[in-house]
PADREN-503386 format. One record per atom (N, C-alpha, C): x, y, z; atom name. Coordinates in Angstrom, 2 decimals, padded with zeros to 5 digits. Layout:
<recs>
> xx	yy	zz	at
> X	Y	Z	CA .
...
</recs>
This chain:
<recs>
> xx	yy	zz	at
> 028.02	041.86	-015.72	N .
> 028.68	041.72	-014.44	CA .
> 029.26	043.07	-014.03	C .
> 029.11	043.42	-012.77	N .
> 029.62	044.67	-012.24	CA .
> 030.76	044.38	-011.27	C .
> 031.88	045.12	-011.39	N .
> 033.02	045.00	-010.48	CA .
> 032.97	046.18	-009.53	C .
> 033.00	045.90	-008.22	N .
> 032.95	046.95	-007.20	CA .
> 034.23	046.87	-006.38	C .
> 035.07	047.89	-006.51	N .
> 036.32	047.94	-005.74	CA .
> 035.98	048.32	-004.30	C .
> 036.37	047.49	-003.34	N .
> 036.09	047.78	-001.93	CA .
> 037.38	047.98	-001.13	C .
> 038.44	048.38	-001.84	N .
> 039.75	048.59	-001.21	CA .
> 040.04	050.07	-001.00	C .
> 040.77	050.36	000.06	N .
> 041.28	051.70	000.27	CA .
> 042.51	051.92	-000.61	C .
> 042.74	053.16	-001.02	N .
> 044.02	053.50	-001.66	CA .
> 045.06	053.49	-000.55	C .
> 046.19	052.86	-000.78	N .
> 047.14	052.58	000.28	CA .
> 047.75	053.83	000.92	C .
> 048.21	054.79	000.13	N .
> 048.96	055.90	000.71	CA .
> 048.08	056.95	001.38	C .
> 046.78	056.88	001.15	N .
> 045.86	057.80	001.84	CA .
> 044.93	057.03	002.79	C .
> 045.28	055.79	003.10	N .
> 044.41	054.91	003.88	CA .
> 044.31	055.33	005.34	C .
> 043.25	054.80	005.97	N .
> 043.12	054.93	007.42	CA .
> 044.20	054.04	008.04	C .
> 044.74	054.49	009.16	N .
> 045.79	053.72	009.84	CA .
> 045.35	053.49	011.28	C .
> 045.48	052.26	011.76	N .
> 045.15	051.95	013.15	CA .
> 046.01	052.81	014.07	C .
> 045.44	053.37	015.13	N .
> 046.23	054.22	016.03	CA .
> 047.50	053.54	016.51	C .
> 048.63	054.22	016.30	N .
> 049.94	053.68	016.70	CA .
> 050.71	053.04	015.57	C .
> 050.03	052.67	014.48	N .
> 050.73	052.09	013.32	CA .
> 051.36	053.20	012.49	C .
> 052.49	052.90	011.88	N .
> 053.13	053.84	010.96	CA .
> 052.34	053.88	009.66	C .
> 052.13	055.06	009.09	N .
> 051.45	055.11	007.79	CA .
> 052.36	054.59	006.68	C .
> 051.78	054.11	005.59	N .
> 052.60	053.62	004.48	CA .
> 053.38	054.77	003.84	C .
> 054.57	054.42	003.33	N .
> 055.42	055.42	002.67	CA .
> 055.94	054.84	001.36	C .
> 056.22	055.74	000.41	N .
> 056.84	055.32	-000.85	CA .
> 058.04	056.22	-001.12	C .
> 059.04	055.62	-001.75	N .
> 060.25	056.37	-002.11	CA .
> 060.60	056.02	-003.56	C .
> 060.71	057.02	-004.42	N .
> 061.09	056.82	-005.81	CA .
> 062.61	056.68	-005.84	C .
> 063.11	055.47	-006.09	N .
> 064.55	055.22	-006.08	CA .
> 065.16	055.30	-007.47	C .
> 064.36	055.16	-008.50	N .
> 064.80	055.38	-009.87	CA .
> 063.74	056.22	-010.56	C .
> 064.17	057.10	-011.49	N .
> 063.23	057.99	-012.15	CA .
> 063.66	058.24	-013.60	C .
> 062.73	058.04	-014.51	N .
> 062.98	058.31	-015.92	CA .
> 063.34	059.79	-016.09	C .
> 062.66	060.66	-015.36	N .
> 062.93	062.10	-015.44	CA .
> 064.36	062.45	-015.02	C .
> 064.95	061.64	-014.13	N .
> 066.34	061.87	-013.68	CA .
> 067.35	061.15	-014.55	C .
> 066.87	060.49	-015.60	N .
> 067.77	059.80	-016.52	CA .
> 067.91	058.32	-016.29	C .
> 067.18	057.76	-015.31	N .
> 067.24	056.32	-015.06	CA .
> 066.47	055.58	-016.15	C .
> 066.74	054.28	-016.28	N .
> 066.13	053.47	-017.32	CA .
> 064.61	053.29	-017.10	C .
> 064.17	053.40	-015.84	N .
> 062.74	053.22	-015.53	CA .
> 062.40	053.95	-014.23	C .
> 061.14	053.99	-013.90	N .
> 060.69	054.46	-012.59	CA .
> 060.63	053.24	-011.67	C .
> 061.12	053.39	-010.45	N .
> 061.13	052.28	-009.49	CA .
> 060.85	052.85	-008.10	C .
> 059.92	052.21	-007.40	N .
> 059.47	052.71	-006.10	CA .
> 059.69	051.66	-005.02	C .
> 060.25	052.07	-003.90	N .
> 060.33	051.24	-002.70	CA .
> 059.15	051.57	-001.81	C .
> 058.59	050.55	-001.16	N .
> 057.47	050.73	-000.26	CA .
> 057.87	050.37	001.16	C .
> 057.27	051.07	002.13	N .
> 057.43	050.75	003.53	CA .
> 056.06	050.84	004.17	C .
> 055.59	049.73	004.73	N .
> 054.25	049.75	005.33	CA .
> 054.06	048.59	006.29	C .
> 053.11	048.76	007.18	N .
> 052.68	047.71	008.09	CA .
> 051.82	046.72	007.30	C .
> 051.88	045.46	007.62	N .
> 051.06	044.46	006.94	CA .
> 049.57	044.68	007.17	C .
> 049.22	045.56	008.13	N .
> 047.82	045.81	008.47	CA .
> 047.37	047.21	008.06	C .
> 048.09	047.86	007.15	N .
> 047.66	049.15	006.62	CA .
> 046.59	048.94	005.57	C .
> 045.70	049.92	005.44	N .
> 044.70	049.90	004.38	CA .
> 043.82	048.66	004.45	C .
> 043.37	048.19	003.30	N .
> 042.55	046.99	003.22	CA .
> 043.49	045.79	003.35	C .
> 043.24	044.96	004.34	N .
> 044.18	043.87	004.64	CA .
> 043.46	042.71	005.30	C .
> 044.16	041.59	005.39	N .
> 043.63	040.43	006.11	CA .
> 044.46	040.21	007.36	C .
> 043.82	039.60	008.34	N .
> 044.50	039.12	009.55	CA .
> 044.50	037.60	009.50	C .
> 045.67	037.02	009.60	N .
> 045.78	035.57	009.76	CA .
> 045.77	035.25	011.26	C .
> 045.46	034.03	011.66	N .
> 045.44	033.69	013.09	CA .
> 046.73	034.05	013.84	C .
> 047.88	033.98	013.18	N .
> 049.16	034.30	013.83	CA .
> 049.21	035.74	014.36	C .
> 048.33	036.59	013.90	N .
> 048.27	037.98	014.37	CA .
> 048.09	038.05	015.89	C .
> 047.30	037.12	016.46	N .
> 047.05	037.12	017.90	CA .
> 047.36	035.78	018.57	C .
> 047.67	034.76	017.77	N .
> 047.86	033.42	018.33	CA .
> 049.26	032.94	017.94	C .
> 050.12	032.70	018.93	N .
> 051.54	032.43	018.65	CA .
> 051.77	031.21	017.76	C .
> 050.91	030.20	017.85	N .
> 051.07	029.02	016.98	CA .
> 050.00	028.98	015.88	C .
> 049.35	030.13	015.63	N .
> 048.31	030.21	014.60	CA .
> 048.90	030.22	013.20	C .
> 048.06	029.96	012.23	N .
> 048.50	029.95	010.84	CA .
> 048.94	031.34	010.40	C .
> 049.97	031.37	009.56	N .
> 050.44	032.62	008.96	CA .
> 049.76	032.80	007.60	C .
> 049.96	033.95	007.00	N .
> 049.29	034.28	005.74	CA .
> 049.49	033.19	004.69	C .
> 050.72	032.74	004.51	N .
> 051.02	031.75	003.48	CA .
> 050.42	030.38	003.76	C .
> 050.02	030.13	005.01	N .
> 049.42	028.84	005.38	CA .
> 047.90	028.84	005.26	C .
> 047.32	030.00	004.97	N .
> 045.86	030.12	004.95	CA .
> 045.21	029.62	003.67	C .
> 045.96	029.58	002.57	N .
> 045.33	029.22	001.30	CA .
> 044.44	030.35	000.81	C .
> 043.73	030.15	-000.28	N .
> 042.91	031.20	-000.88	CA .
> 041.41	031.03	-000.65	C .
> 040.98	029.86	-000.22	N .
> 039.55	029.60	-000.08	CA .
> 038.82	030.64	000.79	C .
> 039.38	031.06	001.93	N .
> 038.64	032.04	002.74	CA .
> 038.38	033.37	002.02	C .
> 039.21	033.71	001.07	N .
> 039.21	035.05	000.48	CA .
> 038.52	035.16	-000.88	C .
> 038.15	034.03	-001.46	N .
> 037.58	034.04	-002.81	CA .
> 036.34	033.16	-002.82	C .
> 035.19	033.77	-003.14	N .
> 033.95	033.01	-003.23	CA .
> 032.75	033.86	-002.89	C .
> 031.60	033.23	-002.84	N .
> 030.37	033.94	-002.52	CA .
> 030.44	034.56	-001.13	C .
> 029.86	035.76	-001.00	N .
> 029.83	036.42	000.30	CA .
> 028.49	037.13	000.45	C .
> 028.21	037.53	001.67	N .
> 027.00	038.29	001.96	CA .
> 027.39	039.60	002.61	C .
> 026.89	040.72	002.06	N .
> 027.11	042.04	002.64	CA .
> 025.89	042.39	003.48	C .
> 026.13	042.70	004.75	N .
> 025.08	043.11	005.68	CA .
> 025.40	044.50	006.22	C .
> 024.37	045.29	006.48	N .
> 024.56	046.63	007.03	CA .
> 024.28	046.60	008.53	C .
> 025.14	047.32	009.28	N .
> 024.98	047.40	010.73	CA .
> 025.63	048.69	011.22	C .
> 025.00	049.31	012.21	N .
> 025.57	050.49	012.85	CA .
> 025.66	050.20	014.35	C .
> 026.76	050.62	014.96	N .
> 026.92	050.42	016.40	CA .
> 027.40	049.03	016.75	C .
> 027.13	048.63	017.99	N .
> 027.58	047.32	018.47	CA .
> 026.72	046.21	017.87	C .
> 027.37	045.25	017.25	N .
> 026.66	044.10	016.69	CA .
> 026.49	043.07	017.79	C .
> 025.25	042.77	018.14	N .
> 024.93	041.83	019.21	CA .
> 024.91	040.40	018.69	C .
> 024.75	039.46	019.61	N .
> 024.62	038.05	019.23	CA .
> 023.38	037.88	018.35	C .
> 022.27	038.52	018.73	N .
> 021.04	038.40	017.93	CA .
> 021.25	039.01	016.54	C .
> 021.96	040.14	016.48	N .
> 022.26	040.75	015.19	CA .
> 023.09	039.83	014.31	C .
> 024.06	039.14	014.92	N .
> 024.90	038.20	014.17	CA .
> 024.07	037.02	013.68	C .
> 023.14	036.54	014.52	N .
> 022.27	035.43	014.09	CA .
> 021.37	035.87	012.94	C .
> 020.87	037.10	013.01	N .
> 020.03	037.62	011.92	CA .
> 020.82	037.69	010.61	C .
> 022.08	038.16	010.69	N .
> 022.93	038.23	009.50	CA .
> 023.17	036.84	008.94	C .
> 023.48	035.89	009.81	N .
> 023.74	034.52	009.34	CA .
> 022.50	033.91	008.69	C .
> 021.31	034.24	009.21	N .
> 020.07	033.74	008.62	CA .
> 019.86	034.31	007.21	C .
> 020.08	035.61	007.04	N .
> 019.96	036.25	005.72	CA .
> 021.00	035.68	004.75	C .
> 022.23	035.50	005.26	N .
> 023.31	034.97	004.41	CA .
> 022.99	033.55	003.96	C .
> 022.49	032.73	004.87	N .
> 022.14	031.35	004.53	CA .
> 021.02	031.33	003.49	C .
> 020.03	032.20	003.65	N .
> 018.91	032.25	002.71	CA .
> 019.38	032.66	001.31	C .
> 020.47	033.45	001.26	N .
> 020.99	033.88	-000.05	CA .
> 021.97	032.88	-000.65	C .
> 022.37	031.88	000.13	N .
> 023.35	030.89	-000.33	CA .
> 024.78	031.39	-000.24	C .
> 025.03	032.34	000.66	N .
> 026.37	032.93	000.79	CA .
> 026.73	033.10	002.26	C .
> 026.78	032.00	003.00	N .
> 026.97	032.09	004.44	CA .
> 028.37	031.69	004.92	C .
> 029.36	031.70	004.04	N .
> 030.74	031.37	004.45	CA .
> 031.62	032.61	004.59	C .
> 031.21	033.70	003.95	N .
> 031.99	034.96	004.01	CA .
> 031.00	036.08	004.26	C .
> 031.19	036.80	005.36	N .
> 030.27	037.87	005.76	CA .
> 031.04	039.19	005.79	C .
> 030.51	040.19	005.08	N .
> 031.09	041.53	005.10	CA .
> 030.08	042.46	005.78	C .
> 030.55	043.22	006.75	N .
> 029.67	044.09	007.52	CA .
> 029.94	045.54	007.13	C .
> 028.92	046.15	006.54	N .
> 029.00	047.54	006.10	CA .
> 028.50	048.45	007.22	C .
> 029.10	049.62	007.33	N .
> 028.68	050.59	008.32	CA .
> 029.67	050.72	009.46	C .
> 029.35	051.62	010.37	N .
> 030.21	051.85	011.54	CA .
> 029.82	050.85	012.62	C .
> 030.19	049.62	012.39	N .
> 029.81	048.54	013.29	CA .
> 031.00	048.03	014.06	C .
> 030.73	047.61	015.28	N .
> 031.74	046.95	016.11	CA .
> 031.24	045.55	016.41	C .
> 032.02	044.55	016.06	N .
> 031.67	043.17	016.37	CA .
> 031.97	042.93	017.85	C .
> 030.93	042.63	018.62	N .
> 031.12	042.34	020.05	CA .
> 031.60	040.91	020.22	C .
> 032.05	040.58	021.43	N .
> 032.49	039.21	021.72	CA .
> 031.33	038.23	021.52	C .
> 030.14	038.65	021.89	N .
> 028.96	037.77	021.74	CA .
> 028.67	037.50	020.26	C .
> 028.75	038.53	019.43	N .
> 028.55	038.35	017.99	CA .
> 029.67	037.50	017.40	C .
> 030.90	037.75	017.84	N .
> 032.04	036.96	017.35	CA .
> 031.84	035.48	017.66	C .
> 031.30	035.16	018.83	N .
> 031.06	033.76	019.20	CA .
> 030.03	033.12	018.27	C .
> 029.01	033.89	017.87	N .
> 028.02	033.37	016.93	CA .
> 028.69	033.07	015.58	C .
> 029.45	034.02	015.08	N .
> 030.14	033.83	013.80	CA .
> 031.12	032.65	013.88	C .
> 031.92	032.61	014.95	N .
> 032.93	031.56	015.09	CA .
> 032.29	030.18	015.17	C .
> 031.11	030.10	015.77	N .
> 030.43	028.82	015.91	CA .
> 029.66	028.39	014.67	C .
> 029.60	029.25	013.67	N .
> 028.78	028.95	012.49	CA .
> 029.57	028.30	011.35	C .
> 030.89	028.19	011.50	N .
> 031.69	027.54	010.47	CA .
> 032.03	028.44	009.29	C .
> 031.95	029.75	009.47	N .
> 032.28	030.65	008.36	CA .
> 033.80	030.71	008.17	C .
> 034.19	031.19	006.99	N .
> 035.61	031.33	006.66	CA .
> 036.15	032.73	006.98	C .
> 035.31	033.77	006.82	N .
> 035.81	035.14	006.84	CA .
> 034.74	036.11	007.33	C .
> 035.21	037.09	008.11	N .
> 034.40	038.25	008.50	CA .
> 035.15	039.47	007.99	C .
> 034.43	040.36	007.32	N .
> 035.03	041.61	006.84	CA .
> 034.30	042.79	007.44	C .
> 035.04	043.88	007.66	N .
> 034.41	045.08	008.19	CA .
> 035.13	046.33	007.68	C .
> 034.46	047.48	007.85	N .
> 035.01	048.73	007.34	CA .
> 036.06	049.34	008.26	C .
> 036.03	049.02	009.52	N .
> 037.02	049.55	010.47	CA .
> 038.39	048.92	010.21	C .
> 039.42	049.51	010.77	N .
> 040.76	048.94	010.65	CA .
> 040.96	047.75	011.60	C .
> 039.95	047.48	012.42	N .
> 040.02	046.32	013.30	CA .
> 038.62	045.79	013.54	C .
> 038.52	044.48	013.72	N .
> 037.27	043.87	014.15	CA .
> 037.24	044.03	015.67	C .
> 036.10	044.26	016.21	N .
> 035.99	044.44	017.66	CA .
> 036.24	045.88	018.05	C .
> 036.15	046.17	019.33	N .
> 036.36	047.54	019.80	CA .
> 037.79	048.00	019.51	C .
> 037.93	049.23	019.00	N .
> 039.26	049.74	018.65	CA .
> 040.18	049.81	019.87	C .
> 039.62	050.10	021.05	N .
> 040.45	050.23	022.25	CA .
> 040.74	048.90	022.93	C .
> 040.08	047.82	022.49	N .
> 040.31	046.50	023.09	CA .
> 039.93	045.40	022.11	C .
> 040.69	045.26	021.02	N .
> 040.31	044.30	019.97	CA .
> 040.69	042.84	020.24	C .
> 041.49	042.59	021.26	N .
> 042.07	041.25	021.44	CA .
> 041.03	040.15	021.62	C .
> 040.05	040.35	022.48	N .
> 039.09	039.28	022.77	CA .
> 038.35	038.82	021.50	C .
> 037.86	039.78	020.72	N .
> 037.13	039.43	019.50	CA .
> 038.05	038.73	018.50	C .
> 039.27	039.22	018.37	N .
> 040.24	038.55	017.48	CA .
> 040.49	037.11	017.92	C .
> 040.69	036.90	019.21	N .
> 040.96	035.55	019.70	CA .
> 039.78	034.60	019.45	C .
> 038.57	035.11	019.64	N .
> 037.39	034.27	019.40	CA .
> 037.33	033.84	017.94	C .
> 037.49	034.79	017.03	N .
> 037.37	034.49	015.60	CA .
> 038.59	033.75	015.06	C .
> 039.78	034.30	015.28	N .
> 040.99	033.67	014.75	CA .
> 041.23	032.31	015.38	C .
> 040.83	032.16	016.65	N .
> 040.98	030.88	017.35	CA .
> 040.17	029.76	016.72	C .
> 039.11	030.11	016.01	N .
> 038.29	029.12	015.30	CA .
> 038.62	029.08	013.81	C .
> 039.72	029.76	013.42	N .
> 040.15	029.73	012.02	CA .
> 039.40	030.67	011.11	C .
> 038.62	031.59	011.70	N .
> 037.90	032.59	010.90	CA .
> 038.89	033.72	010.60	C .
> 039.19	033.91	009.34	N .
> 040.12	034.97	008.96	CA .
> 039.37	036.30	008.88	C .
> 040.11	037.39	008.97	N .
> 039.50	038.72	009.01	CA .
> 039.94	039.54	007.80	C .
> 038.99	040.30	007.27	N .
> 039.25	041.24	006.17	CA .
> 038.87	042.60	006.70	C .
> 039.86	043.44	006.96	N .
> 039.61	044.72	007.63	CA .
> 039.92	045.89	006.71	C .
> 039.24	047.01	006.98	N .
> 039.50	048.23	006.21	CA .
> 038.88	048.22	004.83	C .
> 037.78	047.50	004.65	N .
> 037.10	047.51	003.35	CA .
> 036.20	048.75	003.25	C .
> 035.79	049.07	002.04	N .
> 034.97	050.26	001.77	CA .
> 033.65	049.79	001.17	C .
> 032.58	049.89	001.96	N .
> 031.28	049.38	001.53	CA .
> 030.19	050.45	001.55	C .
> 030.57	051.72	001.60	N .
> 029.58	052.78	001.78	CA .
> 028.53	052.84	000.67	C .
> 028.84	052.38	-000.52	N .
> 027.88	052.42	-001.63	CA .
> 027.43	051.02	-002.06	C .
> 027.64	050.04	-001.20	N .
> 027.31	048.65	-001.54	CA .
> 026.03	048.23	-000.81	C .
> 024.96	047.93	-001.56	N .
> 023.72	047.46	-000.91	CA .
> 023.90	046.07	-000.30	C .
> 023.05	045.76	000.65	N .
> 023.03	044.42	001.24	CA .
> 022.76	043.40	000.15	C .
> 023.29	042.21	000.36	N .
> 022.98	041.12	-000.56	CA .
> 024.16	040.22	-000.84	C .
> 023.95	039.32	-001.79	N .
> 024.95	038.31	-002.16	CA .
> 025.85	038.86	-003.26	C .
> 027.16	038.59	-003.13	N .
> 028.18	039.00	-004.10	CA .
> 029.21	037.88	-004.21	C .
> 030.10	038.02	-005.18	N .
> 031.29	037.18	-005.27	CA .
> 032.46	038.04	-004.81	C .
> 033.20	037.56	-003.82	N .
> 034.33	038.29	-003.23	CA .
> 035.65	037.77	-003.75	C .
> 036.55	038.68	-004.08	N .
> 037.95	038.34	-004.32	CA .
> 038.79	039.28	-003.45	C .
> 039.47	038.71	-002.46	N .
> 040.28	039.50	-001.53	CA .
> 041.56	038.76	-001.19	C .
> 042.17	038.15	-002.19	N .
> 043.37	037.35	-001.96	CA .
> 044.51	038.25	-001.46	C .
> 045.11	037.87	-000.33	N .
> 046.22	038.66	000.21	CA .
> 047.52	038.38	-000.53	C .
> 048.46	039.30	-000.41	N .
> 049.81	039.01	-000.90	CA .
> 050.34	037.79	-000.15	C .
> 051.09	036.96	-000.81	N .
> 051.60	035.72	-000.23	CA .
> 052.88	036.03	000.56	C .
> 052.70	036.52	001.78	N .
> 053.82	036.94	002.63	CA .
> 054.13	035.84	003.65	C .
> 055.13	035.02	003.35	N .
> 055.47	033.89	004.20	CA .
> 055.80	034.33	005.61	C .
> 055.21	033.64	006.59	N .
> 055.50	033.88	008.00	CA .
> 054.85	035.11	008.59	C .
> 054.01	035.81	007.83	N .
> 053.43	037.06	008.32	CA .
> 052.06	036.86	008.97	C .
> 051.72	037.79	009.84	N .
> 050.47	037.78	010.59	CA .
> 049.32	038.45	009.84	C .
> 049.64	039.17	008.78	N .
> 048.63	039.86	007.99	CA .
> 049.22	040.23	006.65	C .
> 048.36	040.72	005.75	N .
> 048.85	041.11	004.42	CA .
> 047.83	042.04	003.77	C .
> 048.33	043.02	003.01	N .
> 047.42	043.85	002.22	CA .
> 046.81	043.05	001.08	C .
> 045.65	043.51	000.62	N .
> 044.99	042.85	-000.51	CA .
> 044.22	043.90	-001.31	C .
> 043.90	043.56	-002.54	N .
> 043.03	044.39	-003.37	CA .
> 041.70	043.66	-003.41	C .
> 040.76	044.11	-002.59	N .
> 039.48	043.43	-002.46	CA .
> 038.46	044.04	-003.42	C .
> 037.69	043.15	-004.06	N .
> 036.60	043.62	-004.90	CA .
> 035.45	042.62	-004.89	C .
> 034.28	043.13	-005.26	N .
> 033.08	042.31	-005.34	CA .
> 032.62	042.23	-006.78	C .
> 032.03	041.11	-007.15	N .
> 031.39	040.94	-008.45	CA .
> 029.92	040.70	-008.22	C .
> 029.10	041.34	-009.08	N .
> 027.66	041.09	-008.98	CA .
> 027.08	041.00	-010.37	C .
</recs>
């Protein structure tokens, strides 16, 4: 079995334009004579590799703690795409994923943008999760429509993954988010098993 880490390192991660980058502060230090090393963290719930719960864009949507773990753990299909992902492209991905027996969690590798038309295909297919390498699903300058289409149908998002060396195909995904009660998103340590 091979373990493939698909997470960004948090303190050097890509940050969505306008978000504060993550910070760490060493509040206790063995070198300074303290009993241990202790670090405080400050970060946005959407820094680095993270999930979006429906509450991110929907006022009465589920929060991270209400999502459970099923969307984030299980068989997935990695597909490669560059540019705008069309409805036909989304249907092609779903067909390949179904043929592999992994059509509930889709990870999109490459510099791809999920269009509203592609989001509608995914949302209508009954999937649990869409993952992508960008810090947002949909166009970076206007992500709301795509988020509403997917999150509105209960499709959770896994954003900021690293798939540059991952071939297309079926994998086992583990991307459980931190259990942050009442939050719209949460960081996670995502990895694939093959």
